[in-house]
C-alpha positions as protocol buffer text, in pm:
chain_id: "A"
residue {
  index: 1
  type: MET
  ca { x: -286 y: 369 z: -453 }
}
residue {
  index: 2
  type: THR
  ca { x: -81 y: 230 z: -736 }
}
residue {
  index: 3
  type: ARG
  ca { x: 5 y: -130 z: -819 }
}
residue {
  index: 4
  type: ASN
  ca { x: 361 y: -78 z: -698 }
}
residue {
  index: 5
  type: GLY
  ca { x: 234 y: 84 z: -378 }
}
residue {
  index: 6
  type: ALA
  ca { x: 9 y: -213 z: -306 }
}
residue {
  index: 7
  type: LEU
  ca { x: 294 y: -456 z: -369 }
}
residue {
  index: 8
  type: ALA
  ca { x: 528 y: -258 z: -145 }
}
residue {
  index: 9
  type: GLY
  ca { x: 264 y: -256 z: 131 }
}
residue {
  index: 10
  type: MET
  ca { x: 222 y: -632 z: 114 }
}
residue {
  index: 11
  type: VAL
  ca { x: 597 y: -697 z: 123 }
}
residue {
  index: 12
  type: VAL
  ca { x: 669 y: -447 z: 403 }
}
residue {
  index: 13
  type: GLY
  ca { x: 370 y: -562 z: 609 }
}
residue {
  index: 14
  type: ALA
  ca { x: 460 y: -931 z: 581 }
}
residue {
  index: 15
  type: ALA
  ca { x: 827 y: -869 z: 655 }
}
residue {
  index: 16
  type: THR
  ca { x: 740 y: -655 z: 957 }
}
residue {
  index: 17
  type: VAL
  ca { x: 511 y: -920 z: 1103 }
}
residue {
  index: 18
  type: ILE
  ca { x: 770 y: -1195 z: 1054 }
}
residue {
  index: 19
  type: LEU
  ca { x: 1062 y: -994 z: 1194 }
}
residue {
  index: 20
  type: TRP
  ca { x: 856 y: -846 z: 1478 }
}
residue {
  index: 21
  type: ASN
  ca { x: 751 y: -1195 z: 1584 }
}
residue {
  index: 22
  type: LEU
  ca { x: 1116 y: -1303 z: 1606 }
}
residue {
  index: 23
  type: ALA
  ca { x: 1220 y: -1012 z: 1831 }
}
residue {
  index: 24
  type: GLU
  ca { x: 1156 y: -1019 z: 2205 }
}
residue {
  index: 25
  type: GLY
  ca { x: 1108 y: -777 z: 2492 }
}
residue {
  index: 26
  type: GLY
  ca { x: 1023 y: -412 z: 2537 }
}
residue {
  index: 27
  type: LEU
  ca { x: 861 y: -252 z: 2237 }
}
residue {
  index: 28
  type: PHE
  ca { x: 846 y: -589 z: 2060 }
}
residue {
  index: 29
  type: ASP
  ca { x: 584 y: -712 z: 2308 }
}
residue {
  index: 30
  type: VAL
  ca { x: 325 y: -518 z: 2106 }
}
residue {
  index: 31
  type: TYR
  ca { x: 109 y: -746 z: 1888 }
}
residue {
  index: 32
  type: GLU
  ca { x: 288 y: -769 z: 1552 }
}
residue {
  index: 33
  type: LEU
  ca { x: -11 y: -679 z: 1334 }
}
residue {
  index: 34
  type: LEU
  ca { x: -16 y: -320 z: 1463 }
}
residue {
  index: 35
  type: PRO
  ca { x: 336 y: -225 z: 1349 }
}
residue {
  index: 36
  type: GLY
  ca { x: 289 y: -436 z: 1034 }
}
residue {
  index: 37
  type: PHE
  ca { x: -24 y: -241 z: 943 }
}
residue {
  index: 38
  type: LEU
  ca { x: 134 y: 96 z: 1020 }
}
residue {
  index: 39
  type: LEU
  ca { x: 454 y: 31 z: 825 }
}
residue {
  index: 40
  type: ALA
  ca { x: 261 y: -119 z: 533 }
}
residue {
  index: 41
  type: THR
  ca { x: 43 y: 192 z: 519 }
}
residue {
  index: 42
  type: VAL
  ca { x: 349 y: 416 z: 512 }
}
residue {
  index: 43
  type: ALA
  ca { x: 503 y: 204 z: 236 }
}
residue {
  index: 44
  type: ILE
  ca { x: 183 y: 220 z: 29 }
}
residue {
  index: 45
  type: VAL
  ca { x: 160 y: 598 z: 54 }
}
residue {
  index: 46
  type: VAL
  ca { x: 529 y: 666 z: -11 }
}
residue {
  index: 47
  type: VAL
  ca { x: 566 y: 428 z: -306 }
}
residue {
  index: 48
  type: SER
  ca { x: 235 y: 538 z: -460 }
}
residue {
  index: 49
  type: LEU
  ca { x: 341 y: 902 z: -444 }
}
residue {
  index: 50
  type: LEU
  ca { x: 685 y: 829 z: -587 }
}
residue {
  index: 51
  type: THR
  ca { x: 564 y: 613 z: -876 }
}
residue {
  index: 52
  type: GLY
  ca { x: 295 y: 853 z: -999 }
}
residue {
  index: 53
  type: GLY
  ca { x: -60 y: 796 z: -1109 }
}
residue {
  index: 54
  type: PRO
  ca { x: -222 y: 529 z: -1322 }
}
residue {
  index: 55
  type: SER
  ca { x: -109 y: 478 z: -1681 }
}
residue {
  index: 56
  type: GLU
  ca { x: -290 y: 625 z: -1980 }
}
residue {
  index: 57
  type: LEU
  ca { x: -422 y: 277 z: -2062 }
}
residue {
  index: 58
  type: VAL
  ca { x: -606 y: 270 z: -1729 }
}
residue {
  index: 59
  type: GLN
  ca { x: -719 y: 633 z: -1738 }
}
residue {
  index: 60
  type: ARG
  ca { x: -864 y: 630 z: -2093 }
}
residue {
  index: 61
  type: PRO
  ca { x: -1179 y: 418 z: -2022 }
}
residue {
  index: 62
  type: PHE
  ca { x: -1240 y: 607 z: -1700 }
}
residue {
  index: 63
  type: GLN
  ca { x: -1224 y: 944 z: -1875 }
}
residue {
  index: 64
  type: ALA
  ca { x: -1449 y: 818 z: -2156 }
}
residue {
  index: 65
  type: SER
  ca { x: -1715 y: 708 z: -1908 }
}
residue {
  index: 66
  type: ARG
  ca { x: -1710 y: 1049 z: -1742 }
}
residue {
  index: 67
  type: ARG
  ca { x: -1781 y: 1226 z: -2073 }
}
residue {
  index: 68
  type: ARG
  ca { x: -2098 y: 1028 z: -2145 }
}
residue {
  index: 69
  type: PRO
  ca { x: -2421 y: 1213 z: -2065 }
}
residue {
  index: 70
  type: ALA
  ca { x: -2631 y: 1073 z: -1783 }
}
residue {
  index: 71
  type: ASP
  ca { x: -2937 y: 873 z: -1886 }
}
């Protein structure tokens, strides 16, 4: 998950819950957290895949710690 993916998930999830709560009848009788969670998850995955991995600045310390021999 990338920073942009997490942000997209928060925005989509919140918007879904708010809009779902305003709608009435039929499918909208489902508790709003379920569709909010599902759509937020989709947004996180899609945006994270589209924006790529972590930057070199984030990866450098991680890679350095992997090269150290175990004590």
